Structures are given as structure tokens and as C-alpha cells.
N, CA, C and O atoms as CSV, one atom per row, in Angstrom:
chain,resi,resn,atom,element,x,y,z
A,1,MET,N,N,0.736,-1.105,-0.061
A,1,MET,CA,C,-0.144,0.120,0.099
A,1,MET,C,C,0.935,1.222,-0.056
A,1,MET,O,O,0.853,1.968,-1.033
A,2,GLN,N,N,1.939,1.377,0.838
A,2,GLN,CA,C,2.830,2.377,0.821
A,2,GLN,C,C,4.145,1.788,0.914
A,2,GLN,O,O,5.015,2.456,1.475
A,3,GLY,N,N,4.392,0.813,0.524
A,3,GLY,CA,C,5.777,0.328,0.438
A,3,GLY,C,C,6.346,-0.397,1.674
A,3,GLY,O,O,7.535,-0.678,1.826
A,4,TRP,N,N,5.482,-0.629,2.421
A,4,TRP,CA,C,5.846,-1.240,3.828
A,4,TRP,C,C,5.499,-3.067,3.659
A,4,TRP,O,O,4.630,-3.665,4.293
A,5,THR,N,N,6.265,-3.566,2.826
A,5,THR,CA,C,6.013,-4.873,2.429
A,5,THR,C,C,7.034,-6.025,2.941
A,5,THR,O,O,8.181,-5.996,2.493
A,6,SER,N,N,6.728,-6.864,3.704
A,6,SER,CA,C,7.756,-7.989,4.003
A,6,SER,C,C,6.945,-9.286,4.070
A,6,SER,O,O,5.719,-9.260,4.177
A,7,LEU,N,N,7.640,-10.400,4.005
A,7,LEU,CA,C,7.047,-11.604,4.228
A,7,LEU,C,C,7.176,-12.041,5.548
A,7,LEU,O,O,8.225,-11.728,6.111
A,8,GLY,N,N,6.181,-12.828,6.304
A,8,GLY,CA,C,6.467,-13.405,7.598
A,8,GLY,C,C,5.261,-14.434,7.635
A,8,GLY,O,O,4.166,-14.372,7.076
A,9,GLN,N,N,5.841,-15.470,8.528
A,9,GLN,CA,C,4.806,-16.473,9.106
A,9,GLN,C,C,4.423,-16.244,10.266
A,9,GLN,O,O,5.147,-16.148,11.257
A,10,TRP,N,N,2.921,-16.113,10.205
A,10,TRP,CA,C,2.289,-15.682,11.474
A,10,TRP,C,C,1.535,-16.935,12.046
A,10,TRP,O,O,0.946,-17.734,11.318
A,11,SER,N,N,1.604,-17.038,13.423
A,11,SER,CA,C,0.818,-18.157,14.112
A,11,SER,C,C,0.086,-17.546,15.304
A,11,SER,O,O,0.463,-16.547,15.917
A,12,GLY,N,N,-0.898,-18.197,15.531
A,12,GLY,CA,C,-1.920,-17.581,16.565
A,12,GLY,C,C,-3.249,-18.343,16.772
A,12,GLY,O,O,-3.418,-19.462,16.288
A,13,LEU,N,N,-4.104,-17.761,17.443
A,13,LEU,CA,C,-5.523,-18.153,17.643
A,13,LEU,C,C,-6.315,-17.801,16.468
A,13,LEU,O,O,-6.236,-16.641,16.062
A,14,HIS,N,N,-7.072,-18.645,15.858
A,14,HIS,CA,C,-7.890,-18.198,14.946
A,14,HIS,C,C,-9.068,-17.565,15.612
A,14,HIS,O,O,-9.721,-18.137,16.485
A,15,LEU,N,N,-9.330,-16.298,15.142
A,15,LEU,CA,C,-10.383,-15.442,15.920
A,15,LEU,C,C,-11.615,-16.105,15.939
A,15,LEU,O,O,-12.410,-15.749,16.808
A,16,SER,N,N,-11.971,-17.069,15.099
A,16,SER,CA,C,-13.398,-17.764,15.213
A,16,SER,C,C,-13.263,-18.493,16.484
A,16,SER,O,O,-14.262,-18.450,17.203
A,17,LYS,N,N,-12.359,-19.081,16.874
A,17,LYS,CA,C,-12.184,-19.888,18.156
A,17,LYS,C,C,-12.396,-18.990,19.317
A,17,LYS,O,O,-13.043,-19.326,20.308
A,18,LEU,N,N,-11.842,-17.866,19.163
A,18,LEU,CA,C,-12.246,-16.924,20.331
A,18,LEU,C,C,-13.891,-16.544,20.396
A,18,LEU,O,O,-14.500,-16.601,21.465
A,19,VAL,N,N,-14.411,-16.230,19.382
A,19,VAL,CA,C,-15.819,-15.868,19.195
A,19,VAL,C,C,-16.704,-17.150,19.731
A,19,VAL,O,O,-17.679,-16.956,20.456
A,20,GLU,N,N,-16.316,-18.432,19.340
A,20,GLU,CA,C,-17.039,-19.526,19.806
A,20,GLU,C,C,-16.976,-19.552,21.483
A,20,GLU,O,O,-17.943,-19.754,22.218
A,21,HIS,N,N,-15.782,-19.332,21.846
A,21,HIS,CA,C,-15.655,-19.541,23.275
A,21,HIS,C,C,-16.344,-18.438,24.105
A,21,HIS,O,O,-16.915,-18.693,25.166
A,22,VAL,N,N,-16.268,-17.236,23.588
A,22,VAL,CA,C,-16.821,-16.119,24.325
A,22,VAL,C,C,-18.351,-15.989,24.182
A,22,VAL,O,O,-19.043,-15.433,25.036
A,23,LYS,N,N,-18.857,-16.560,22.999
A,23,LYS,CA,C,-20.138,-16.388,22.662
A,23,LYS,C,C,-20.629,-15.032,22.936
A,23,LYS,O,O,-21.219,-14.802,23.992
A,24,PRO,N,N,-20.397,-13.982,21.929
A,24,PRO,CA,C,-20.979,-12.559,22.323
A,24,PRO,C,C,-22.586,-12.368,22.249
A,24,PRO,O,O,-23.234,-13.224,21.646
A,25,LEU,N,N,-23.037,-11.613,22.659
A,25,LEU,CA,C,-24.517,-11.348,22.620
A,25,LEU,C,C,-25.012,-11.365,21.220
A,25,LEU,O,O,-24.274,-10.978,20.314
A,26,PRO,N,N,-26.193,-11.783,20.992
A,26,PRO,CA,C,-26.819,-11.865,19.419
A,26,PRO,C,C,-26.756,-10.454,18.829
A,26,PRO,O,O,-26.708,-10.472,17.599
A,27,GLN,N,N,-26.744,-9.261,19.372
A,27,GLN,CA,C,-26.657,-8.005,18.863
A,27,GLN,C,C,-25.288,-7.729,18.317
A,27,GLN,O,O,-25.183,-6.849,17.462
A,28,ALA,N,N,-24.314,-8.334,18.685
A,28,ALA,CA,C,-22.989,-8.142,18.478
A,28,ALA,C,C,-22.733,-8.082,16.855
A,28,ALA,O,O,-23.116,-9.031,16.170
A,29,ARG,N,N,-22.129,-7.038,16.294
A,29,ARG,CA,C,-22.086,-7.170,14.870
A,29,ARG,C,C,-20.608,-6.838,14.392
A,29,ARG,O,O,-20.202,-7.027,13.245
A,30,TYR,N,N,-19.855,-6.310,15.455
A,30,TYR,CA,C,-18.432,-5.848,15.173
A,30,TYR,C,C,-17.632,-6.479,16.423
A,30,TYR,O,O,-18.108,-6.980,17.443
A,31,ILE,N,N,-16.198,-6.300,16.032
A,31,ILE,CA,C,-15.356,-6.461,17.141
A,31,ILE,C,C,-14.369,-5.254,17.065
A,31,ILE,O,O,-13.781,-4.833,16.069
A,32,CYS,N,N,-14.325,-4.793,18.360
A,32,CYS,CA,C,-13.473,-3.501,18.501
A,32,CYS,C,C,-12.127,-4.019,19.230
A,32,CYS,O,O,-12.152,-4.677,20.269
A,33,PHE,N,N,-10.968,-3.643,18.562
A,33,PHE,CA,C,-9.590,-4.016,19.219
A,33,PHE,C,C,-9.124,-2.525,19.692
A,33,PHE,O,O,-8.989,-1.555,18.947
A,34,LEU,N,N,-8.924,-2.562,21.003
A,34,LEU,CA,C,-8.205,-1.332,21.573
A,34,LEU,C,C,-6.764,-1.845,21.958
A,34,LEU,O,O,-6.529,-2.935,22.480
A,35,THR,N,N,-5.860,-0.906,21.625
A,35,THR,CA,C,-4.420,-1.142,21.647
A,35,THR,C,C,-3.792,-0.248,22.675
A,35,THR,O,O,-4.383,0.677,23.232
A,36,MET,N,N,-2.455,-0.624,22.896
A,36,MET,CA,C,-1.536,0.262,23.810
A,36,MET,C,C,-0.970,1.271,22.871
A,36,MET,O,O,-0.161,2.050,23.376
A,37,GLN,N,N,-1.233,1.410,21.617
A,37,GLN,CA,C,-0.391,2.261,20.672
A,37,GLN,C,C,-1.003,3.632,20.983
A,37,GLN,O,O,-2.215,3.798,21.123
A,38,ASP,N,N,-0.026,4.664,21.088
A,38,ASP,CA,C,-0.366,6.088,21.036
A,38,ASP,C,C,-0.731,6.457,19.711
A,38,ASP,O,O,0.029,6.160,18.790
A,39,ASN,N,N,-1.848,7.095,19.481
A,39,ASN,CA,C,-2.081,7.532,18.155
A,39,ASN,C,C,-1.266,8.400,17.171
A,39,ASN,O,O,-1.507,8.558,15.974
A,40,SER,N,N,-0.241,8.942,17.903
A,40,SER,CA,C,0.895,9.719,17.210
A,40,SER,C,C,1.979,8.897,16.894
A,40,SER,O,O,2.756,9.254,16.009
A,41,ARG,N,N,2.137,7.863,17.482
A,41,ARG,CA,C,3.552,7.218,17.168
A,41,ARG,C,C,3.148,5.558,16.990
A,41,ARG,O,O,2.143,5.059,17.497
A,42,ASP,N,N,4.180,4.790,16.136
A,42,ASP,CA,C,3.996,3.439,15.846
A,42,ASP,C,C,4.724,2.781,16.897
A,42,ASP,O,O,5.793,2.261,16.576
A,43,GLU,N,N,4.387,2.715,17.959
A,43,GLU,CA,C,4.983,2.111,19.247
A,43,GLU,C,C,3.948,2.162,20.379
A,43,GLU,O,O,3.140,3.076,20.550
A,44,PRO,N,N,4.081,1.061,21.125
A,44,PRO,CA,C,3.156,1.041,22.397
A,44,PRO,C,C,3.417,2.106,23.419
A,44,PRO,O,O,4.591,2.435,23.588
A,45,SER,N,N,2.533,2.654,24.083
A,45,SER,CA,C,2.483,3.904,24.910
A,45,SER,C,C,1.385,4.020,25.827
A,45,SER,O,O,0.329,3.464,25.526
A,46,SER,N,N,1.467,4.591,26.786
A,46,SER,CA,C,0.299,4.804,27.656
A,46,SER,C,C,0.004,6.270,27.860
A,46,SER,O,O,-0.777,6.631,28.741
A,47,ASP,N,N,0.610,7.105,27.071
A,47,ASP,CA,C,0.478,8.672,27.166
A,47,ASP,C,C,0.273,9.094,25.780
A,47,ASP,O,O,0.319,8.259,24.876
A,48,GLY,N,N,0.056,10.301,25.557
A,48,GLY,CA,C,-0.078,10.858,24.182
A,48,GLY,C,C,-1.430,11.131,23.890
A,48,GLY,O,O,-2.184,11.585,24.750
A,49,LEU,N,N,-1.888,10.819,22.417
A,49,LEU,CA,C,-2.986,11.391,22.008
A,49,LEU,C,C,-4.293,10.379,22.082
A,49,LEU,O,O,-5.337,10.592,21.467
A,50,GLY,N,N,-4.080,9.363,22.848
A,50,GLY,CA,C,-5.233,8.527,23.236
A,50,GLY,C,C,-5.043,7.199,22.663
A,50,GLY,O,O,-4.082,6.954,21.933
A,51,GLN,N,N,-5.913,6.348,22.964
A,51,GLN,CA,C,-5.912,5.003,22.483
A,51,GLN,C,C,-6.225,4.579,21.006
A,51,GLN,O,O,-7.200,5.020,20.398
A,52,PHE,N,N,-5.480,3.841,20.565
A,52,PHE,CA,C,-5.562,3.493,19.008
A,52,PHE,C,C,-6.713,2.346,19.060
A,52,PHE,O,O,-6.859,1.599,20.027
A,53,TYR,N,N,-7.419,2.314,18.019
A,53,TYR,CA,C,-8.495,1.172,17.897
A,53,TYR,C,C,-8.607,0.852,16.514
A,53,TYR,O,O,-8.314,1.589,15.573
A,54,GLU,N,N,-9.080,-0.373,16.466
A,54,GLU,CA,C,-9.660,-0.788,14.874
A,54,GLU,C,C,-10.883,-1.675,15.105
A,54,GLU,O,O,-11.003,-2.401,16.092
A,55,VAL,N,N,-11.801,-1.559,14.100
A,55,VAL,CA,C,-13.081,-2.189,14.332
A,55,VAL,C,C,-13.245,-3.048,12.872
A,55,VAL,O,O,-13.158,-2.543,11.753
A,56,ILE,N,N,-13.486,-4.383,13.159
A,56,ILE,CA,C,-13.710,-5.252,11.902
A,56,ILE,C,C,-15.239,-5.774,12.038
A,56,ILE,O,O,-15.789,-5.758,13.139
A,57,ASP,N,N,-15.828,-6.184,11.009
A,57,ASP,CA,C,-17.138,-6.802,11.082
A,57,ASP,C,C,-17.023,-8.185,11.624
A,57,ASP,O,O,-15.989,-8.804,11.372
A,58,LEU,N,N,-17.912,-8.718,12.303
A,58,LEU,CA,C,-17.839,-9.835,13.075
A,58,LEU,C,C,-17.840,-10.942,12.116
A,58,LEU,O,O,-17.376,-11.985,12.578
A,59,GLU,N,N,-18.241,-10.988,10.902
A,59,GLU,CA,C,-17.926,-12.040,9.974
A,59,GLU,C,C,-16.591,-12.086,9.416
A,59,GLU,O,O,-16.258,-13.025,8.693
A,60,LEU,N,N,-15.840,-11.181,9.687
A,60,LEU,CA,C,-14.304,-11.320,9.144
A,60,LEU,C,C,-13.646,-12.305,10.188
A,60,LEU,O,O,-12.613,-12.881,9.849
A,61,ALA,N,N,-14.159,-12.521,11.380
A,61,ALA,CA,C,-13.500,-13.297,12.446
A,61,ALA,C,C,-13.579,-14.808,12.082
A,61,ALA,O,O,-12.774,-15.629,12.522
A,62,TYR,N,N,-14.718,-15.148,11.155
A,62,TYR,CA,C,-14.840,-16.515,10.822
A,62,TYR,C,C,-13.886,-16.853,9.384
A,62,TYR,O,O,-13.864,-17.991,8.915
A,63,LYS,N,N,-13.199,-15.836,8.836
A,63,LYS,CA,C,-12.404,-16.219,7.752
A,63,LYS,C,C,-11.178,-16.942,8.252
A,63,LYS,O,O,-10.693,-16.489,9.289
A,64,PRO,N,N,-10.639,-17.902,7.744
A,64,PRO,CA,C,-9.588,-18.691,8.326
A,64,PRO,C,C,-8.379,-18.023,8.350
A,64,PRO,O,O,-7.483,-18.416,9.097
A,65,GLN,N,N,-8.224,-16.967,7.556
A,65,GLN,CA,C,-6.985,-16.178,7.577
A,65,GLN,C,C,-7.033,-15.151,8.603
A,65,GLN,O,O,-6.046,-14.416,8.617
A,66,THR,N,N,-8.035,-14.892,9.558
A,66,THR,CA,C,-8.038,-13.831,10.526
A,66,THR,C,C,-7.584,-14.554,11.876
A,66,THR,O,O,-8.219,-15.468,12.404
A,67,ILE,N,N,-6.475,-14.050,12.324
A,67,ILE,CA,C,-5.887,-14.724,13.511
A,67,ILE,C,C,-5.609,-13.712,14.591
A,67,ILE,O,O,-5.571,-12.522,14.280
A,68,LEU,N,N,-5.433,-14.045,15.688
A,68,LEU,CA,C,-4.754,-12.983,16.752
A,68,LEU,C,C,-3.312,-13.633,16.785
A,68,LEU,O,O,-3.174,-14.698,17.386
A,69,ALA,N,N,-2.428,-13.143,16.275
A,69,ALA,CA,C,-0.986,-13.461,16.367
A,69,ALA,C,C,-0.174,-13.452,17.518
A,69,ALA,O,O,-0.223,-12.390,18.138
A,70,TYR,N,N,0.618,-14.394,18.022
A,70,TYR,CA,C,1.410,-14.153,19.164
A,70,TYR,C,C,2.769,-14.824,18.806
A,70,TYR,O,O,3.649,-14.895,19.664
A,71,GLU,N,N,2.981,-15.392,17.353
A,71,GLU,CA,C,4.156,-15.642,17.026
A,71,GLU,C,C,4.365,-15.089,15.539
A,71,GLU,O,O,3.459,-14.858,14.738
A,72,MET,N,N,5.678,-14.929,15.339
A,72,MET,CA,C,6.075,-14.606,14.060
A,72,MET,C,C,7.459,-15.383,13.621
A,72,MET,O,O,8.456,-15.448,14.340
A,73,ASN,N,N,7.351,-15.890,12.467
A,73,ASN,CA,C,8.380,-16.770,11.974
A,73,ASN,C,C,8.837,-17.874,12.949
A,73,ASN,O,O,10.023,-18.189,13.042
A,74,GLY,N,N,7.920,-18.414,13.627
A,74,GLY,CA,C,8.262,-19.525,14.521
A,74,GLY,C,C,8.778,-18.937,15.994
A,74,GLY,O,O,9.220,-19.758,16.798
A,75,LYS,N,N,8.740,-17.828,16.280
A,75,LYS,CA,C,9.281,-17.335,17.471
A,75,LYS,C,C,8.139,-16.315,18.190
A,75,LYS,O,O,7.348,-15.691,17.483
A,76,PRO,N,N,8.131,-16.219,19.471
A,76,PRO,CA,C,7.311,-15.319,20.142
A,76,PRO,C,C,7.329,-13.874,19.402
A,76,PRO,O,O,8.396,-13.308,19.165
A,77,LEU,N,N,6.089,-13.327,19.060
A,77,LEU,CA,C,5.980,-12.114,18.494
A,77,LEU,C,C,6.724,-10.928,19.222
A,77,LEU,O,O,6.455,-10.655,20.392
A,78,PRO,N,N,7.618,-10.267,18.532
A,78,PRO,CA,C,8.443,-9.295,19.265
A,78,PRO,C,C,7.541,-8.014,19.479
A,78,PRO,O,O,6.531,-7.813,18.805
A,79,ILE,N,N,7.931,-7.278,20.343
A,79,ILE,CA,C,7.111,-6.080,20.645
A,79,ILE,C,C,7.124,-5.143,19.414
A,79,ILE,O,O,6.102,-4.531,19.105
A,80,LYS,N,N,8.306,-5.022,18.688
A,80,LYS,CA,C,8.157,-4.164,17.475
A,80,LYS,C,C,7.176,-4.451,16.513
A,80,LYS,O,O,6.638,-3.574,15.836
A,81,HIS,N,N,6.879,-5.868,16.413
A,81,HIS,CA,C,5.898,-6.262,15.552
A,81,HIS,C,C,4.407,-6.574,16.116
A,81,HIS,O,O,3.519,-7.140,15.478
A,82,GLY,N,N,4.321,-6.104,17.400
A,82,GLY,CA,C,2.969,-5.973,17.850
A,82,GLY,C,C,2.513,-6.945,19.135
A,82,GLY,O,O,1.348,-7.061,19.516
A,83,ALA,N,N,3.678,-7.626,19.729
A,83,ALA,CA,C,3.332,-8.210,21.077
A,83,ALA,C,C,2.739,-7.393,22.008
A,83,ALA,O,O,3.135,-6.230,22.076
A,84,PRO,N,N,1.736,-7.834,22.847
A,84,PRO,CA,C,1.421,-9.442,22.966
A,84,PRO,C,C,0.612,-10.048,22.030
A,84,PRO,O,O,0.751,-11.250,21.808
A,85,LEU,N,N,-0.325,-9.303,21.372
A,85,LEU,CA,C,-1.153,-9.699,20.230
A,85,LEU,C,C,-1.302,-8.847,19.265
A,85,LEU,O,O,-1.387,-7.631,19.435
A,86,ARG,N,N,-1.351,-9.495,18.054
A,86,ARG,CA,C,-1.587,-8.432,16.903
A,86,ARG,C,C,-2.497,-9.266,16.067
A,86,ARG,O,O,-2.349,-10.458,15.801
A,87,LEU,N,N,-3.627,-8.335,15.626
A,87,LEU,CA,C,-4.520,-8.923,14.750
A,87,LEU,C,C,-4.095,-8.983,13.264
A,87,LEU,O,O,-3.531,-8.033,12.721
A,88,ARG,N,N,-4.378,-10.094,12.655
A,88,ARG,CA,C,-3.910,-10.319,11.266
A,88,ARG,C,C,-5.167,-10.684,10.539
A,88,ARG,O,O,-5.697,-11.764,10.797
A,89,VAL,N,N,-5.690,-9.872,9.650
A,89,VAL,CA,C,-6.870,-10.035,8.793
A,89,VAL,C,C,-6.373,-9.912,7.496
A,89,VAL,O,O,-6.347,-8.821,6.928
A,90,GLU,N,N,-5.897,-11.151,6.879
A,90,GLU,CA,C,-5.177,-11.129,5.517
A,90,GLU,C,C,-6.048,-10.890,4.335
A,90,GLU,O,O,-5.605,-10.826,3.189
A,91,THR,N,N,-7.297,-10.761,4.651
A,91,THR,CA,C,-8.437,-10.502,3.388
A,91,THR,C,C,-8.506,-9.018,3.453
A,91,THR,O,O,-9.097,-8.518,2.496
A,92,GLN,N,N,-7.998,-8.100,4.442
A,92,GLN,CA,C,-7.900,-6.722,4.567
A,92,GLN,C,C,-6.604,-5.951,4.171
A,92,GLN,O,O,-5.522,-6.532,4.244
A,93,VAL,N,N,-6.673,-4.869,3.821
A,93,VAL,CA,C,-5.356,-4.104,3.670
A,93,VAL,C,C,-4.718,-3.980,5.087
A,93,VAL,O,O,-5.468,-4.002,6.063
A,94,GLY,N,N,-3.334,-3.847,5.253
A,94,GLY,CA,C,-2.578,-3.846,6.264
A,94,GLY,C,C,-3.046,-3.024,7.374
A,94,GLY,O,O,-2.847,-3.445,8.514
A,95,PHE,N,N,-3.669,-1.851,7.191
A,95,PHE,CA,C,-3.995,-0.891,8.126
A,95,PHE,C,C,-4.960,-1.351,9.224
A,95,PHE,O,O,-5.044,-0.738,10.288
A,96,LYS,N,N,-5.661,-2.406,8.955
A,96,LYS,CA,C,-6.702,-2.870,9.974
A,96,LYS,C,C,-5.937,-4.014,10.810
A,96,LYS,O,O,-6.637,-4.694,11.560
A,97,MET,N,N,-4.789,-4.235,10.753
A,97,MET,CA,C,-4.167,-5.185,11.597
A,97,MET,C,C,-3.502,-4.475,12.683
A,97,MET,O,O,-2.362,-4.021,12.590
A,98,ALA,N,N,-4.281,-4.387,13.766
A,98,ALA,CA,C,-3.880,-3.594,14.868
A,98,ALA,C,C,-2.771,-4.249,15.716
A,98,ALA,O,O,-2.914,-5.464,15.851
A,99,LYS,N,N,-1.787,-3.748,16.263
A,99,LYS,CA,C,-0.826,-4.185,17.070
A,99,LYS,C,C,-1.054,-3.757,18.573
A,99,LYS,O,O,-1.823,-2.888,18.985
A,100,TRP,N,N,-0.201,-4.578,19.298
A,100,TRP,CA,C,-0.281,-4.272,20.798
A,100,TRP,C,C,-1.604,-4.376,21.443
A,100,TRP,O,O,-1.851,-3.596,22.362
A,101,ILE,N,N,-2.476,-5.232,21.080
A,101,ILE,CA,C,-3.807,-5.407,21.498
A,101,ILE,C,C,-3.872,-5.603,23.022
A,101,ILE,O,O,-3.177,-6.507,23.489
A,102,ASN,N,N,-4.648,-4.839,23.875
A,102,ASN,CA,C,-4.832,-5.170,25.110
A,102,ASN,C,C,-6.354,-5.177,25.639
A,102,ASN,O,O,-6.654,-5.254,26.830
A,103,GLN,N,N,-7.193,-5.092,24.658
A,103,GLN,CA,C,-8.748,-5.199,24.962
A,103,GLN,C,C,-9.515,-5.525,23.583
A,103,GLN,O,O,-9.184,-5.086,22.482
A,104,ILE,N,N,-10.445,-6.256,23.812
A,104,ILE,CA,C,-11.379,-6.663,22.702
A,104,ILE,C,C,-12.884,-6.642,23.041
A,104,ILE,O,O,-13.351,-7.314,23.960
A,105,GLU,N,N,-13.529,-5.932,22.346
A,105,GLU,CA,C,-14.903,-5.702,22.648
A,105,GLU,C,C,-15.852,-6.204,21.605
A,105,GLU,O,O,-15.615,-5.888,20.439
A,106,PHE,N,N,-16.869,-6.927,21.868
A,106,PHE,CA,C,-17.830,-7.273,20.898
A,106,PHE,C,C,-19.027,-6.092,20.899
A,106,PHE,O,O,-19.589,-5.803,21.955
A,107,ILE,N,N,-19.305,-5.562,19.881
A,107,ILE,CA,C,-20.030,-4.314,19.859
A,107,ILE,C,C,-21.315,-4.483,18.775
A,107,ILE,O,O,-21.249,-5.327,17.881
A,108,ASP,N,N,-22.265,-3.773,18.904
A,108,ASP,CA,C,-23.423,-3.542,17.909
A,108,ASP,C,C,-23.245,-2.385,17.099
A,108,ASP,O,O,-23.781,-2.361,15.991
A,109,ASP,N,N,-22.476,-1.296,17.551
A,109,ASP,CA,C,-22.261,-0.019,16.840
A,109,ASP,C,C,-20.925,0.594,17.217
A,109,ASP,O,O,-20.523,0.519,18.378
A,110,TYR,N,N,-20.357,1.087,16.442
A,110,TYR,CA,C,-19.080,1.734,16.590
A,110,TYR,C,C,-19.063,3.256,16.520
A,110,TYR,O,O,-18.034,3.915,16.673
A,111,THR,N,N,-20.296,3.784,16.272
A,111,THR,CA,C,-20.290,5.271,15.892
A,111,THR,C,C,-19.872,6.104,17.081
A,111,THR,O,O,-19.560,7.282,16.909
A,112,GLY,N,N,-19.850,5.513,18.354
A,112,GLY,CA,C,-19.700,6.216,19.527
A,112,GLY,C,C,-18.210,6.031,19.947
A,112,GLY,O,O,-17.786,6.587,20.960
A,113,ILE,N,N,-17.510,5.337,19.251
A,113,ILE,CA,C,-15.851,4.998,19.517
A,113,ILE,C,C,-15.111,6.121,18.679
A,113,ILE,O,O,-15.417,6.365,17.512
A,114,GLY,N,N,-14.132,6.772,19.359
A,114,GLY,CA,C,-13.592,7.803,18.379
A,114,GLY,C,C,-14.359,8.807,17.750
A,114,GLY,O,O,-15.151,9.464,18.424
A,115,MET,N,N,-14.212,9.021,16.454
A,115,MET,CA,C,-15.020,9.711,15.526
A,115,MET,C,C,-16.176,9.136,14.921
A,115,MET,O,O,-17.072,9.720,14.312
A,116,GLY,N,N,-16.018,7.637,15.217
A,116,GLY,CA,C,-17.260,6.904,14.676
A,116,GLY,C,C,-17.189,6.177,13.453
A,116,GLY,O,O,-18.197,5.613,13.028
A,117,LEU,N,N,-16.064,6.128,12.818
A,117,LEU,CA,C,-15.799,5.860,11.512
A,117,LEU,C,C,-15.186,4.528,11.381
A,117,LEU,O,O,-14.916,4.141,10.244
A,118,GLY,N,N,-14.872,3.605,12.624
A,118,GLY,CA,C,-14.549,2.358,12.432
A,118,GLY,C,C,-13.016,2.120,12.698
A,118,GLY,O,O,-12.510,1.004,12.580
A,119,GLY,N,N,-12.327,3.221,13.057
A,119,GLY,CA,C,-10.692,2.849,13.295
A,119,GLY,C,C,-10.132,4.387,13.499
A,119,GLY,O,O,-10.759,5.398,13.184
A,120,TRP,N,N,-8.948,4.352,14.033
A,120,TRP,CA,C,-8.337,5.594,14.236
A,120,TRP,C,C,-7.952,6.179,12.716
A,120,TRP,O,O,-8.286,7.309,12.362
A,121,ARG,N,N,-7.309,5.385,11.987
A,121,ARG,CA,C,-6.984,5.748,10.718
A,121,ARG,C,C,-8.303,6.283,9.743
A,121,ARG,O,O,-8.217,7.251,8.988
A,122,GLU,N,N,-9.416,5.530,9.904
A,122,GLU,CA,C,-10.673,5.938,9.164
A,122,GLU,C,C,-11.071,7.483,9.786
A,122,GLU,O,O,-11.370,8.424,9.051
A,123,ASP,N,N,-11.019,7.563,11.218
A,123,ASP,CA,C,-11.282,8.898,11.667
A,123,ASP,C,C,-10.311,9.916,11.552
A,123,ASP,O,O,-10.656,11.072,11.795
A,124,ASN,N,N,-9.072,9.647,11.197
A,124,ASN,CA,C,-8.119,10.710,11.212
A,124,ASN,C,C,-7.196,10.879,9.829
A,124,ASN,O,O,-6.501,11.875,9.630
A,125,ILE,N,N,-7.284,9.875,9.003
A,125,ILE,CA,C,-6.775,9.695,7.656
A,125,ILE,C,C,-7.735,9.531,6.606
A,125,ILE,O,O,-7.463,9.538,5.405
A,126,HIS,N,N,-8.925,9.374,7.136
A,126,HIS,CA,C,-10.002,9.172,5.952
A,126,HIS,C,C,-9.916,7.969,5.246
A,126,HIS,O,O,-10.393,7.904,4.113
A,127,TYR,N,N,-9.238,6.774,5.891
A,127,TYR,CA,C,-9.243,5.567,5.133
A,127,TYR,C,C,-10.795,5.010,5.056
A,127,TYR,O,O,-11.705,5.379,5.799
A,128,ASP,N,N,-10.885,4.126,4.089
A,128,ASP,CA,C,-12.157,3.407,3.924
A,128,ASP,C,C,-12.024,2.076,4.847
A,128,ASP,O,O,-11.106,1.294,4.601
A,129,LYS,N,N,-12.983,1.795,5.969
A,129,LYS,CA,C,-12.897,0.661,6.733
A,129,LYS,C,C,-13.025,-0.503,5.914
A,129,LYS,O,O,-12.262,-1.434,6.173
A,130,ASP,N,N,-13.954,-0.652,4.842
A,130,ASP,CA,C,-14.186,-1.842,4.158
A,130,ASP,C,C,-13.350,-2.247,3.082
A,130,ASP,O,O,-13.753,-3.160,2.361
A,131,VAL,N,N,-12.126,-1.653,2.833
A,131,VAL,CA,C,-11.119,-2.007,1.761
A,131,VAL,C,C,-10.757,-3.425,1.809
A,131,VAL,O,O,-10.318,-3.822,2.889
A,132,GLU,N,N,-10.863,-4.335,0.771
A,132,GLU,CA,C,-10.393,-5.637,0.702
A,132,GLU,C,C,-9.300,-5.883,-0.223
A,132,GLU,O,O,-9.205,-5.121,-1.185
A,133,ILE,N,N,-8.455,-6.831,-0.085
A,133,ILE,CA,C,-7.403,-7.148,-1.048
A,133,ILE,C,C,-7.848,-8.248,-1.930
A,133,ILE,O,O,-7.104,-8.669,-2.816
């Protein structure tokens, strides 16, 4: 998308397994991933411009390519690449793959989160939430 491409082997929990285990309420339509990332920097932080977030449709959780990664190239996921957990949604462009996840919420509406557009980048850079590859 912007020249930030590299190959890596990701391992982790299929998001569908988490959904099956948690059994979200029937009205849940989206999953919101809150992270330790400061919105102004590409690193984990507890201060700055506020909490980074991404929202995906619940149906994306059931795609076999959607995982919560905790390993990269057969080793524990390094902080630089998103430890402790990184969302990998290989059917979406990379900006939806949140790093440093510390909270997951099943929600029916995301308009009350951030500016209500479905993610920090959508709110501030005007990306399209539903871009697929």
C-alpha cells in the first residue's frame, strides 16, 4: 500500500475460536480492538493522543486467515511487530491489523468510538474501513 511490505509467517489463535468460546450477545455485529498504541507514534505507549483502535465486522472473524497472532516466523511475537497480540486479517489491507492489543470488545455499533468511522485511521486519515484485497 505504501511500500511497507515484507514476508512473515504468522501463528496464533483463529479469531473464530475466540468468538465461539466467548459467545458474544446476539446483537454484536463488530469486534473492536483497543491497543496500547499512542495514536501519534507507531509504538506502544500509555500517554499521548489517546488509545488506538480498529473495528472489523464480526463476519471477518470467521475467515480462516483472521488470527490473533502471538508468533512470527516460529518465535514469540516481538514488541516491534505487535506483541503481546496482533490482529492479522489477511483479506483486508494492512492498516486494519492492529498491534499491541490489550482489549477486545464485541459491539453492535461503533459510531460512539473515536470519531465513529471504524478505526483511528478512518477517523483521522479518512481511510475506507471496508477495503479488501
